[in-house]
Structure formats: C-alpha cells, structure tokens
Backbone and ligand atoms as CSV (ligand in chain L), in Angstrom:
chain,resi,resn,atom,element,x,y,z
A,1,UNK,N,N,0.838,-1.203,0.000
A,1,UNK,CA,C,0.000,0.000,0.000
A,1,UNK,C,C,0.869,1.247,0.000
A,2,UNK,N,N,0.505,2.162,-0.849
A,2,UNK,CA,C,1.312,3.384,-0.950
A,2,UNK,C,C,0.805,4.450,0.015
A,3,UNK,N,N,1.749,5.134,0.651
A,3,UNK,CA,C,1.373,6.267,1.489
A,3,UNK,C,C,1.036,7.422,0.549
A,4,UNK,N,N,-0.157,7.962,0.700
A,4,UNK,CA,C,-0.621,9.028,-0.191
A,4,UNK,C,C,-1.139,10.210,0.624
A,5,UNK,N,N,-1.288,11.327,-0.087
A,5,UNK,CA,C,-1.996,12.476,0.467
A,5,UNK,C,C,-3.159,12.797,-0.452
A,6,UNK,N,N,-4.247,13.275,0.138
A,6,UNK,CA,C,-5.414,13.625,-0.659
A,6,UNK,C,C,-6.035,14.897,-0.115
A,7,UNK,N,N,-6.738,15.625,-0.980
A,7,UNK,CA,C,-7.422,16.837,-0.516
A,7,UNK,C,C,-8.871,16.519,-0.192
A,8,UNK,N,N,-9.294,16.951,0.983
A,8,UNK,CA,C,-10.690,16.835,1.392
A,8,UNK,C,C,-11.288,18.228,1.487
A,9,UNK,N,N,-12.523,18.370,1.052
A,9,UNK,CA,C,-13.272,19.615,1.316
A,9,UNK,C,C,-14.584,19.232,1.998
A,10,UNK,N,N,-14.846,19.862,3.137
A,10,UNK,CA,C,-16.196,19.797,3.707
A,10,UNK,C,C,-16.920,20.992,3.097
A,11,UNK,N,N,-17.907,20.690,2.260
A,11,UNK,CA,C,-18.550,21.699,1.421
A,11,UNK,C,C,-19.478,22.590,2.264
A,12,UNK,N,N,-19.975,23.693,1.671
A,12,UNK,CA,C,-20.797,24.627,2.458
A,12,UNK,C,C,-21.982,23.957,3.161
A,13,UNK,N,N,-22.591,22.953,2.541
A,13,UNK,CA,C,-23.737,22.302,3.213
A,13,UNK,C,C,-23.273,21.550,4.454
A,14,UNK,N,N,-22.087,20.948,4.395
A,14,UNK,CA,C,-21.547,20.208,5.548
A,14,UNK,C,C,-21.238,21.145,6.702
A,15,UNK,N,N,-20.663,22.306,6.364
A,15,UNK,CA,C,-20.353,23.298,7.406
A,15,UNK,C,C,-21.661,23.765,8.053
A,16,UNK,N,N,-22.663,24.099,7.210
A,16,UNK,CA,C,-23.941,24.624,7.738
A,16,UNK,C,C,-24.716,23.565,8.520
A,17,UNK,N,N,-24.540,22.303,8.165
A,17,UNK,CA,C,-25.231,21.218,8.882
A,17,UNK,C,C,-24.551,20.892,10.207
A,18,UNK,N,N,-23.380,21.488,10.444
A,18,UNK,CA,C,-22.677,21.247,11.713
A,18,UNK,C,C,-22.014,19.891,11.790
A,19,UNK,N,N,-21.512,19.419,10.636
A,19,UNK,CA,C,-20.880,18.098,10.656
A,19,UNK,C,C,-19.374,18.157,10.342
A,20,UNK,N,N,-18.761,19.319,10.569
A,20,UNK,CA,C,-17.308,19.418,10.376
A,20,UNK,C,C,-16.624,18.376,11.258
A,21,UNK,N,N,-16.969,18.386,12.528
A,21,UNK,CA,C,-16.340,17.469,13.489
A,21,UNK,C,C,-16.609,16.015,13.139
A,22,UNK,N,N,-17.834,15.712,12.722
A,22,UNK,CA,C,-18.182,14.324,12.382
A,22,UNK,C,C,-17.356,13.852,11.187
A,23,UNK,N,N,-17.184,14.728,10.210
A,23,UNK,CA,C,-16.402,14.341,9.013
A,23,UNK,C,C,-14.934,14.130,9.390
A,24,UNK,N,N,-14.360,15.077,10.130
A,24,UNK,CA,C,-12.945,14.939,10.511
A,24,UNK,C,C,-12.751,13.709,11.394
A,25,UNK,N,N,-13.727,13.445,12.277
A,25,UNK,CA,C,-13.635,12.260,13.149
A,25,UNK,C,C,-13.666,10.980,12.321
A,26,UNK,N,N,-14.485,10.970,11.262
A,26,UNK,CA,C,-14.568,9.775,10.409
A,26,UNK,C,C,-13.221,9.537,9.714
A,27,UNK,N,N,-12.577,10.601,9.249
A,27,UNK,CA,C,-11.273,10.428,8.596
A,27,UNK,C,C,-10.268,9.838,9.593
A,28,UNK,N,N,-10.246,10.405,10.787
A,28,UNK,CA,C,-9.273,9.949,11.791
A,28,UNK,C,C,-9.575,8.524,12.251
A,29,UNK,N,N,-10.860,8.209,12.401
A,29,UNK,CA,C,-11.238,6.873,12.868
A,29,UNK,C,C,-10.820,5.797,11.869
A,30,UNK,N,N,-10.774,6.165,10.590
A,30,UNK,CA,C,-10.391,5.196,9.548
A,30,UNK,C,C,-8.888,5.229,9.276
A,31,UNK,N,N,-8.141,5.906,10.145
A,31,UNK,CA,C,-6.682,5.844,10.046
A,31,UNK,C,C,-6.049,6.921,9.192
A,32,UNK,N,N,-6.853,7.884,8.711
A,32,UNK,CA,C,-6.261,8.974,7.930
A,32,UNK,C,C,-5.801,10.073,8.884
A,33,UNK,N,N,-4.625,10.581,8.610
A,33,UNK,CA,C,-4.019,11.602,9.458
A,33,UNK,C,C,-4.300,12.968,8.833
A,34,UNK,N,N,-4.794,13.902,9.641
A,34,UNK,CA,C,-5.038,15.266,9.137
A,34,UNK,C,C,-3.726,16.026,9.279
A,35,UNK,N,N,-3.107,16.374,8.153
A,35,UNK,CA,C,-1.796,17.028,8.223
A,35,UNK,C,C,-1.873,18.521,7.904
A,36,UNK,N,N,-3.072,18.979,7.528
A,36,UNK,CA,C,-3.309,20.420,7.340
A,36,UNK,C,C,-4.814,20.621,7.296
A,37,UNK,N,N,-5.284,21.747,7.820
A,37,UNK,CA,C,-6.725,22.034,7.716
A,37,UNK,C,C,-6.970,23.518,7.921
A,38,UNK,N,N,-7.957,24.052,7.216
A,38,UNK,CA,C,-8.340,25.457,7.423
A,38,UNK,C,C,-9.741,25.711,6.856
A,39,UNK,N,N,-10.364,26.787,7.360
A,39,UNK,CA,C,-11.682,27.182,6.854
A,39,UNK,C,C,-11.516,28.418,5.987
A,40,UNK,N,N,-12.213,28.428,4.875
A,40,UNK,CA,C,-12.196,29.610,4.015
A,40,UNK,C,C,-13.503,29.699,3.237
A,41,UNK,N,N,-13.766,30.884,2.718
A,41,UNK,CA,C,-14.949,31.082,1.876
A,41,UNK,C,C,-14.450,31.274,0.450
A,42,UNK,N,N,-14.746,30.320,-0.414
A,42,UNK,CA,C,-14.250,30.380,-1.796
A,42,UNK,C,C,-14.854,31.565,-2.529
A,43,UNK,N,N,-14.014,32.277,-3.273
A,43,UNK,CA,C,-14.515,33.320,-4.171
A,43,UNK,C,C,-15.029,32.602,-5.428
A,44,UNK,N,N,-15.795,33.325,-6.231
A,44,UNK,CA,C,-16.274,32.713,-7.480
A,44,UNK,C,C,-15.102,32.290,-8.382
A,45,UNK,N,N,-14.097,33.154,-8.598
A,45,UNK,CA,C,-12.957,32.718,-9.434
A,45,UNK,C,C,-12.247,31.483,-8.875
A,46,UNK,N,N,-12.150,31.405,-7.552
A,46,UNK,CA,C,-11.512,30.214,-6.951
A,46,UNK,C,C,-12.343,28.959,-7.230
A,47,UNK,N,N,-13.654,29.045,-7.022
A,47,UNK,CA,C,-14.520,27.880,-7.242
A,47,UNK,C,C,-14.501,27.488,-8.721
A,48,UNK,N,N,-14.524,28.485,-9.601
A,48,UNK,CA,C,-14.475,28.207,-11.051
A,48,UNK,C,C,-13.167,27.504,-11.407
A,49,UNK,N,N,-12.066,27.979,-10.831
A,49,UNK,CA,C,-10.765,27.382,-11.149
A,49,UNK,C,C,-10.665,25.973,-10.573
A,50,UNK,N,N,-11.145,25.790,-9.334
A,50,UNK,CA,C,-11.035,24.469,-8.706
A,50,UNK,C,C,-11.801,23.420,-9.510
A,51,UNK,N,N,-12.986,23.802,-10.019
A,51,UNK,CA,C,-13.827,22.844,-10.748
A,51,UNK,C,C,-13.713,23.007,-12.269
A,52,UNK,N,N,-12.619,23.611,-12.737
A,52,UNK,CA,C,-12.443,23.881,-14.170
A,52,UNK,C,C,-12.596,22.618,-15.027
A,53,UNK,N,N,-12.228,21.482,-14.470
A,53,UNK,CA,C,-12.333,20.216,-15.207
A,53,UNK,C,C,-13.790,19.919,-15.591
A,54,UNK,N,N,-14.738,20.489,-14.829
A,54,UNK,CA,C,-16.170,20.259,-15.097
A,54,UNK,C,C,-16.801,21.392,-15.914
A,55,UNK,N,N,-15.959,22.275,-16.485
A,55,UNK,CA,C,-16.424,23.481,-17.187
A,55,UNK,C,C,-17.539,23.206,-18.195
A,56,UNK,N,N,-17.435,22.078,-18.900
A,56,UNK,CA,C,-18.407,21.796,-19.964
A,56,UNK,C,C,-19.650,21.070,-19.458
A,57,UNK,N,N,-19.643,20.693,-18.190
A,57,UNK,CA,C,-20.783,19.911,-17.664
A,57,UNK,C,C,-21.970,20.833,-17.413
A,58,UNK,N,N,-23.188,20.323,-17.592
A,58,UNK,CA,C,-24.380,21.173,-17.419
A,58,UNK,C,C,-24.527,21.728,-16.000
A,59,UNK,N,N,-23.930,21.047,-15.019
A,59,UNK,CA,C,-24.112,21.484,-13.624
A,59,UNK,C,C,-23.011,22.435,-13.147
A,60,UNK,N,N,-22.078,22.800,-14.028
A,60,UNK,CA,C,-20.904,23.589,-13.608
A,60,UNK,C,C,-21.283,24.907,-12.925
A,61,UNK,N,N,-22.179,25.673,-13.557
A,61,UNK,CA,C,-22.544,27.001,-13.029
A,61,UNK,C,C,-23.178,26.870,-11.650
A,62,UNK,N,N,-24.071,25.904,-11.557
A,62,UNK,CA,C,-24.782,25.671,-10.303
A,62,UNK,C,C,-23.822,25.184,-9.209
A,63,UNK,N,N,-22.869,24.337,-9.598
A,63,UNK,CA,C,-21.880,23.818,-8.644
A,63,UNK,C,C,-21.013,24.964,-8.102
A,64,UNK,N,N,-20.575,25.844,-8.993
A,64,UNK,CA,C,-19.757,26.997,-8.583
A,64,UNK,C,C,-20.568,27.881,-7.632
A,65,UNK,N,N,-21.828,28.091,-7.984
A,65,UNK,CA,C,-22.741,28.890,-7.147
A,65,UNK,C,C,-22.823,28.284,-5.740
A,66,UNK,N,N,-23.100,26.992,-5.694
A,66,UNK,CA,C,-23.236,26.275,-4.417
A,66,UNK,C,C,-21.960,26.363,-3.579
A,67,UNK,N,N,-20.823,26.176,-4.228
A,67,UNK,CA,C,-19.553,26.128,-3.483
A,67,UNK,C,C,-19.162,27.488,-2.897
A,68,UNK,N,N,-19.860,28.555,-3.349
A,68,UNK,CA,C,-19.556,29.894,-2.832
A,68,UNK,C,C,-20.638,30.389,-1.868
A,69,UNK,N,N,-21.575,29.514,-1.492
A,69,UNK,CA,C,-22.681,29.946,-0.620
A,69,UNK,C,C,-22.289,30.060,0.856
A,70,UNK,N,N,-21.122,29.600,1.203
A,70,UNK,CA,C,-20.697,29.668,2.602
A,70,UNK,C,C,-19.299,29.121,2.729
A,71,UNK,N,N,-18.761,29.151,3.947
A,71,UNK,CA,C,-17.392,28.654,4.125
A,71,UNK,C,C,-17.262,27.144,3.916
A,72,UNK,N,N,-16.051,26.741,3.607
A,72,UNK,CA,C,-15.714,25.321,3.462
A,72,UNK,C,C,-14.524,25.031,4.380
A,73,UNK,N,N,-14.309,23.753,4.670
A,73,UNK,CA,C,-13.125,23.344,5.431
A,73,UNK,C,C,-12.287,22.461,4.518
A,74,UNK,N,N,-11.092,22.925,4.210
A,74,UNK,CA,C,-10.195,22.139,3.354
A,74,UNK,C,C,-9.130,21.491,4.229
A,75,UNK,N,N,-8.857,20.230,3.949
A,75,UNK,CA,C,-7.872,19.489,4.741
A,75,UNK,C,C,-7.022,18.622,3.827
A,76,UNK,N,N,-5.818,18.347,4.284
A,76,UNK,CA,C,-4.977,17.356,3.612
A,76,UNK,C,C,-4.944,16.128,4.503
A,77,UNK,N,N,-5.346,14.982,3.936
A,77,UNK,CA,C,-5.369,13.716,4.660
A,77,UNK,C,C,-4.237,12.854,4.153
A,78,UNK,N,N,-3.568,12.177,5.081
A,78,UNK,CA,C,-2.412,11.357,4.712
A,78,UNK,C,C,-2.574,9.945,5.261
A,79,UNK,N,N,-2.149,8.978,4.494
A,79,UNK,CA,C,-2.193,7.594,4.969
A,79,UNK,C,C,-2.052,6.609,3.825
A,80,UNK,N,N,-2.054,5.320,4.169
A,80,UNK,CA,C,-1.995,4.277,3.151
A,80,UNK,C,C,-3.251,4.368,2.292
A,81,UNK,N,N,-3.062,4.422,0.996
A,81,UNK,CA,C,-4.191,4.497,0.057
A,81,UNK,C,C,-5.189,5.591,0.434
A,82,UNK,N,N,-4.659,6.740,0.837
A,82,UNK,CA,C,-5.523,7.813,1.355
A,82,UNK,C,C,-6.589,8.254,0.343
A,83,UNK,N,N,-6.245,8.222,-0.944
A,83,UNK,CA,C,-7.188,8.723,-1.953
A,83,UNK,C,C,-8.419,7.819,-2.016
A,84,UNK,N,N,-8.175,6.519,-2.171
A,84,UNK,CA,C,-9.288,5.564,-2.255
A,84,UNK,C,C,-10.015,5.462,-0.919
A,85,UNK,N,N,-9.250,5.484,0.163
A,85,UNK,CA,C,-9.857,5.358,1.497
A,85,UNK,C,C,-10.812,6.521,1.751
A,86,UNK,N,N,-10.375,7.741,1.398
A,86,UNK,CA,C,-11.241,8.896,1.604
A,86,UNK,C,C,-12.508,8.779,0.770
A,87,UNK,N,N,-12.370,8.301,-0.463
A,87,UNK,CA,C,-13.557,8.192,-1.327
A,87,UNK,C,C,-14.504,7.114,-0.803
A,88,UNK,N,N,-13.940,6.097,-0.154
A,88,UNK,CA,C,-14.776,5.063,0.468
A,88,UNK,C,C,-15.550,5.661,1.656
A,89,UNK,N,N,-14.867,6.469,2.440
A,89,UNK,CA,C,-15.504,7.108,3.601
A,89,UNK,C,C,-16.601,8.067,3.127
A,90,UNK,N,N,-16.351,8.759,1.985
A,90,UNK,CA,C,-17.322,9.722,1.449
A,90,UNK,C,C,-18.560,9.043,0.884
A,91,UNK,N,N,-18.375,7.954,0.148
A,91,UNK,CA,C,-19.491,7.300,-0.535
A,91,UNK,C,C,-19.712,7.870,-1.927
A,92,UNK,N,N,-20.675,7.295,-2.655
A,92,UNK,CA,C,-20.927,7.679,-4.050
A,92,UNK,C,C,-21.358,9.142,-4.158
A,93,UNK,N,N,-21.070,9.745,-5.321
A,93,UNK,CA,C,-21.399,11.157,-5.576
A,93,UNK,C,C,-22.859,11.451,-5.244
A,94,UNK,N,N,-23.755,10.579,-5.721
A,94,UNK,CA,C,-25.191,10.738,-5.447
A,94,UNK,C,C,-25.527,9.981,-4.162
A,95,UNK,N,N,-25.971,10.683,-3.132
A,95,UNK,CA,C,-26.232,10.001,-1.855
A,95,UNK,C,C,-27.237,8.863,-1.973
A,96,UNK,N,N,-28.071,8.931,-3.006
A,96,UNK,CA,C,-29.051,7.857,-3.211
A,96,UNK,C,C,-28.332,6.536,-3.501
A,97,UNK,N,N,-27.115,6.630,-4.045
A,97,UNK,CA,C,-26.339,5.427,-4.371
A,97,UNK,C,C,-25.230,5.150,-3.359
A,98,UNK,N,N,-25.119,5.979,-2.340
A,98,UNK,CA,C,-23.998,5.857,-1.390
A,98,UNK,C,C,-24.268,4.742,-0.380
A,99,UNK,N,N,-23.211,4.030,-0.018
A,99,UNK,CA,C,-23.338,2.922,0.939
A,99,UNK,C,C,-23.687,3.445,2.324
A,100,UNK,N,N,-24.357,2.586,3.080
A,100,UNK,CA,C,-24.720,2.914,4.472
A,100,UNK,C,C,-23.481,3.315,5.258
A,101,UNK,N,N,-23.625,4.318,6.080
A,101,UNK,CA,C,-22.542,4.716,6.970
A,101,UNK,C,C,-21.548,5.679,6.343
A,102,UNK,N,N,-21.638,5.894,5.017
A,102,UNK,CA,C,-20.717,6.846,4.384
A,102,UNK,C,C,-21.186,8.272,4.686
A,103,UNK,N,N,-20.245,9.211,4.570
A,103,UNK,CA,C,-20.576,10.602,4.914
A,103,UNK,C,C,-21.694,11.142,4.029
A,104,UNK,N,N,-21.664,10.787,2.742
A,104,UNK,CA,C,-22.714,11.299,1.854
A,104,UNK,C,C,-24.061,10.652,2.152
A,105,UNK,N,N,-24.053,9.372,2.500
A,105,UNK,CA,C,-25.316,8.715,2.874
A,105,UNK,C,C,-25.874,9.373,4.133
A,106,UNK,N,N,-24.978,9.656,5.065
A,106,UNK,CA,C,-25.420,10.214,6.351
A,106,UNK,C,C,-25.877,11.663,6.226
A,107,UNK,N,N,-25.170,12.459,5.426
A,107,UNK,CA,C,-25.364,13.911,5.520
A,107,UNK,C,C,-25.750,14.629,4.234
A,108,UNK,N,N,-25.533,14.051,3.053
A,108,UNK,CA,C,-25.754,14.807,1.815
A,108,UNK,C,C,-27.239,15.040,1.566
A,109,UNK,N,N,-27.539,16.209,0.971
A,109,UNK,CA,C,-28.927,16.544,0.632
A,109,UNK,C,C,-29.285,16.085,-0.770
A,110,UNK,N,N,-28.284,15.951,-1.643
A,110,UNK,CA,C,-28.546,15.567,-3.030
A,110,UNK,C,C,-27.236,15.401,-3.774
A,111,UNK,N,N,-27.328,15.204,-5.079
A,111,UNK,CA,C,-26.115,14.931,-5.868
A,111,UNK,C,C,-25.163,16.129,-5.894
A,112,UNK,N,N,-25.700,17.346,-5.750
A,112,UNK,CA,C,-24.819,18.523,-5.766
A,112,UNK,C,C,-24.361,18.879,-4.353
A,113,UNK,N,N,-25.312,19.031,-3.449
A,113,UNK,CA,C,-24.977,19.384,-2.058
A,113,UNK,C,C,-24.633,18.095,-1.325
A,114,UNK,N,N,-23.451,17.564,-1.668
A,114,UNK,CA,C,-23.115,16.228,-1.173
A,114,UNK,C,C,-21.990,16.232,-0.127
A,115,UNK,N,N,-21.911,17.345,0.610
A,115,UNK,CA,C,-21.174,17.435,1.878
A,115,UNK,C,C,-19.649,17.396,1.799
A,116,UNK,N,N,-19.100,16.507,0.982
A,116,UNK,CA,C,-17.641,16.362,0.969
A,116,UNK,C,C,-17.089,16.205,-0.456
A,117,UNK,N,N,-15.861,16.650,-0.610
A,117,UNK,CA,C,-15.095,16.419,-1.839
A,117,UNK,C,C,-13.854,15.634,-1.468
A,118,UNK,N,N,-13.399,14.772,-2.367
A,118,UNK,CA,C,-12.121,14.096,-2.185
A,118,UNK,C,C,-11.450,13.917,-3.533
A,119,UNK,N,N,-10.137,14.133,-3.578
A,119,UNK,CA,C,-9.390,13.952,-4.832
A,119,UNK,C,C,-9.622,12.539,-5.368
A,120,UNK,N,N,-9.525,12.399,-6.719
A,120,UNK,CA,C,-9.835,11.091,-7.304
A,120,UNK,C,C,-8.623,10.335,-7.852
A,121,UNK,N,N,-7.435,10.950,-7.832
A,121,UNK,CA,C,-6.234,10.279,-8.359
A,121,UNK,C,C,-4.997,11.011,-7.829
A,122,UNK,N,N,-3.829,10.368,-7.851
A,122,UNK,CA,C,-2.622,11.014,-7.319
A,122,UNK,C,C,-2.308,12.364,-7.973
A,123,UNK,N,N,-2.489,12.468,-9.290
A,123,UNK,CA,C,-2.162,13.732,-9.981
A,123,UNK,C,C,-3.116,14.835,-9.530
A,124,UNK,N,N,-4.408,14.519,-9.472
A,124,UNK,CA,C,-5.378,15.551,-9.068
A,124,UNK,C,C,-5.176,15.897,-7.595
A,125,UNK,N,N,-4.804,14.910,-6.786
A,125,UNK,CA,C,-4.555,15.186,-5.363
A,125,UNK,C,C,-3.429,16.209,-5.226
A,126,UNK,N,N,-2.348,16.019,-5.975
A,126,UNK,CA,C,-1.208,16.939,-5.887
A,126,UNK,C,C,-1.625,18.345,-6.325
A,127,UNK,N,N,-2.368,18.429,-7.422
A,127,UNK,CA,C,-2.817,19.736,-7.928
A,127,UNK,C,C,-3.760,20.400,-6.930
A,128,UNK,N,N,-4.694,19.607,-6.396
A,128,UNK,CA,C,-5.702,20.178,-5.487
A,128,UNK,C,C,-5.082,20.602,-4.151
A,129,UNK,N,N,-4.120,19.825,-3.665
A,129,UNK,CA,C,-3.452,20.205,-2.407
A,129,UNK,C,C,-2.721,21.535,-2.603
A,130,UNK,N,N,-2.010,21.659,-3.720
A,130,UNK,CA,C,-1.251,22.897,-3.928
A,130,UNK,C,C,-2.160,24.075,-4.262
A,131,UNK,N,N,-3.405,23.782,-4.641
A,131,UNK,CA,C,-4.387,24.858,-4.873
A,131,UNK,C,C,-4.661,25.600,-3.562
A,132,UNK,N,N,-4.643,24.869,-2.446
A,132,UNK,CA,C,-5.026,25.456,-1.153
A,132,UNK,C,C,-3.881,25.624,-0.159
A,133,UNK,N,N,-2.837,24.829,-0.297
A,133,UNK,CA,C,-1.795,24.815,0.740
A,133,UNK,C,C,-0.395,24.953,0.145
A,134,UNK,N,N,0.438,25.750,0.840
A,134,UNK,CA,C,1.870,25.768,0.535
A,134,UNK,C,C,2.479,24.527,1.175
A,135,UNK,N,N,3.570,24.031,0.624
A,135,UNK,CA,C,4.221,22.833,1.176
A,135,UNK,C,C,4.550,23.032,2.656
A,136,UNK,N,N,4.903,24.255,3.028
A,136,UNK,CA,C,5.286,24.547,4.419
A,136,UNK,C,C,4.100,24.452,5.387
A,137,UNK,N,N,2.882,24.391,4.871
A,137,UNK,CA,C,1.696,24.294,5.746
A,137,UNK,C,C,1.319,22.851,6.063
A,138,UNK,N,N,1.989,21.884,5.445
A,138,UNK,CA,C,1.694,20.468,5.703
A,138,UNK,C,C,2.566,19.997,6.859
A,139,UNK,N,N,1.925,19.455,7.881
A,139,UNK,CA,C,2.637,19.069,9.100
A,139,UNK,C,C,3.002,17.586,9.075
A,140,UNK,N,N,3.962,17.248,9.921
A,140,UNK,CA,C,4.403,15.861,10.023
A,140,UNK,C,C,4.360,15.449,11.494
A,141,UNK,N,N,3.666,14.349,11.802
A,141,UNK,CA,C,3.634,13.839,13.178
A,141,UNK,C,C,3.266,12.367,13.143
A,142,UNK,N,N,3.551,11.677,14.225
A,142,UNK,CA,C,3.238,10.249,14.340
A,142,UNK,C,C,1.955,10.084,15.127
A,143,UNK,N,N,1.063,9.207,14.660
A,143,UNK,CA,C,-0.130,8.868,15.440
A,143,UNK,C,C,0.309,7.890,16.522
A,144,UNK,N,N,-0.210,8.073,17.741
A,144,UNK,CA,C,0.070,7.133,18.832
A,144,UNK,C,C,-1.251,6.586,19.354
A,145,UNK,N,N,-1.197,5.495,20.093
A,145,UNK,CA,C,-2.420,4.897,20.652
A,145,UNK,C,C,-3.047,5.820,21.690
A,146,UNK,N,N,-4.412,5.803,21.759
A,146,UNK,CA,C,-5.119,6.650,22.728
A,146,UNK,C,C,-4.953,6.081,24.128
L,1,GDP,P1,P,-17.123,13.400,-7.019
L,1,GDP,O1,O,-15.712,13.079,-7.438
L,1,GDP,O2,O,-17.827,12.242,-6.365
L,1,GDP,O3,O,-17.214,14.664,-6.180
L,1,GDP,O4,O,-17.977,13.680,-8.359
L,1,GDP,P2,P,-17.639,14.498,-9.701
L,1,GDP,O5,O,-16.186,14.818,-9.808
L,1,GDP,O6,O,-18.290,13.752,-10.821
L,1,GDP,O7,O,-18.459,15.853,-9.534
L,1,GDP,C1,C,-17.983,16.928,-8.779
L,1,GDP,C2,C,-19.115,17.511,-7.982
L,1,GDP,O8,O,-20.075,18.069,-8.884
L,1,GDP,C3,C,-19.926,16.500,-7.157
L,1,GDP,O9,O,-19.338,16.167,-5.930
L,1,GDP,C4,C,-21.242,17.229,-6.996
L,1,GDP,O10,O,-21.166,18.259,-5.984
L,1,GDP,C5,C,-21.399,17.895,-8.368
L,1,GDP,N1,N,-22.150,17.053,-9.311
L,1,GDP,C6,C,-21.741,15.889,-9.894
L,1,GDP,N2,N,-22.677,15.394,-10.727
L,1,GDP,C7,C,-23.703,16.290,-10.678
L,1,GDP,C8,C,-24.974,16.352,-11.346
L,1,GDP,O11,O,-25.340,15.479,-12.139
L,1,GDP,N3,N,-25.775,17.425,-11.044
L,1,GDP,C9,C,-25.387,18.407,-10.174
L,1,GDP,N4,N,-26.240,19.433,-9.924
L,1,GDP,N5,N,-24.192,18.377,-9.541
L,1,GDP,C10,C,-23.368,17.333,-9.783
C-alpha cells in the first residue's frame, strides 16, 4: 500500500449542517491523518478554477454557485491508500447510491450538495493540495495509541 496524500473539502452544506467534526472524526477513525486544515470562503474565481475540469458539464454554473454559498473546510489527509480510502468514507457522488454509513449517505442533501469532496487520483490530489496549501503548511507527526 502506498502512502498518499489527498485533498478533502467539507462543502458549504456540511459546514452549515454542523458536521465538520463528524467528518474529521470519520477520517481519523479510519486511520487517515489530518496534516493540514483550514476554513475559508471560496470566491467565485476560486470555485471556477477548482472545478475547471467540469467546465463543460451542465451542472458547472450551479456547482460553482453552491460552493460559494458559505465557508468550506479544506484538509490534507495522509495515509496508506488515502485517496481511495477517503472516497470510500465519502461514498458515491449521489447520496441515493452511497453505501450505508458513508458521509454522503449520512449527511448529503442531493447529488450537488453532497457534503464532501475528495481527490480522485494522485495527480489531481497533488494539484488540489497545492491549490489550497503551501508545502510549508503540511505538518508531520506520528499517530500514537489513545
Ligand atoms: P465526485 O468526485 O464524487 O465529487 O464527483 P464528480 O467529480 O463527478 O463531480 C464533482 C461535484 O459536482 C460533485 O461532488 C457534486 O457536488 C457535483 N455534481 C456531480 N454530478 C452532478 C450532477 O449530475 N448534477 C449536479 N447538480 N451536480 C453534480
């Protein structure tokens, strides 16, 4: 298993629903280490740039609108297979298809307001992490038993 880093976003609906702590706790409980985290309110240009890959999709405008409706919490998660593990914790894009116990099944309102984002591949993870964090903002520490 490869040690990876991935970008997580708790989207505006997750922040407003009061599940920041629940989401971060789920990452930690599944062995992912939070090595950076911060809250910010995305500007429209930032949201447009972050989701530029979806520019041609019919939901792009609405997605950008949604992502700027309130603050988000961006984090860098680190661990073995962190990218796939985070996506497993998140569940399917559409909460109607998400497995029981996943964050989207538990908290998402619909396919757009789906509470969390997670990088989908090593290249996108690297790009997305550097979108929000300087290398100097990523911390290093060892997890110990409680
Ligand atoms: P993800 O990797 O599971 O987040 O899914 P995608 O990369 O395909 O889509 C990015 C984000 O766009 C999703 O998390 C949703 O917030 C939104 N989205 C995806 N598909 C749809 C759709 O069909 N309609 C709308 N309104 N939003 C969508």
